[in-house]
C-alpha positions, 0 to 999 in steps of 0.5 A, a space after each residue: 499499500 502506498 505512503 499516500 492512501 487515506 489508510 497509511 495518512 490521516 491527514 494528506 495535504 496538498 501544495 498551498 494547504 496550510 498545517 499547524 503541528 500539534 504539540 510536540 509534533 512533527 520530528 523532522 527527517 534530520 536534515 541540517 536545516 530541520 534538525 529536531 521538532 517543527 517550531 509552532 506555528 502556520 506553515 504553507 505546503 510548499 512541496 509534496 513527495 510519496 515519503 515526505 512534505 515541504 513545508 514554509 513557515 508563514 505564520 507564528 504560534 498565534 497565527 499572524 503572519 511571518 517571513 521567516 524563509 524557514 523550511 523543513 521537510 517532514 516525513 509523511 509518517 510525522 503529518 498525523 501530528 499535523 492539522 489543517 490551519 487558516 491562511 495567515 494572509 487573511 488575519 490583519 485587523 481592518 484598521 491596520 490594514 487602511 493605516 498602512 495603505 495610507 502610510 504607503 501611499 504618502 510615501 508613494 506621492 513623496 516619492 513621485 513628486 521627488 522624481 518630478 522635481 529630479 527633472 523640473 524642465 521636463 516636468 513642467 512641459 509635460 504639466 504645461 500639456 496636461 493644463 493646455 489639453 484640459 483648458 485649451 478649448 477656453 482660449 485656443 481655436 483648435 479641434 478637440 482631438 487635438 486637444 485630446 492627444 495634447 492632454 493625454 501626451 502631457 499625462 502620459 509625461 507626468 506619469 512617465 517622469 513620476 515613475 521614472 524620473 526622467 
């Protein structure tokens, strides 16, 4: 009987499943990077073979997301000490997510403005094209399609300069 059958392994995780070791469970196969028992935490299955499963630690013992890079290889025989776990990627409070987004947004705007200031002449020309394309119909007697083209040329110039810095 193969080790992957339900009779020999009560818990058979697939790649991207999340598991959590029970207390004292998960003795590893003795590789240099996996000596001893598996640390408490949440692990994502990143590889499966007939005789073992490769796990990446993605959460701490409380289920919060961590980026450890800690990889362990667990024998299939030791998987009976593991159980399913929730994906830690989705457990951040909404307030933290909004706060992180706003903080990141402020830094992104500052970086964008800094890249525009790095090349002031090109940024001024691009911004002037945006203004002329948007407000030109009030003072210029040109077809609207031309103003639209000028406007988008200016927008693309601002975006390029802000993203690349010139």
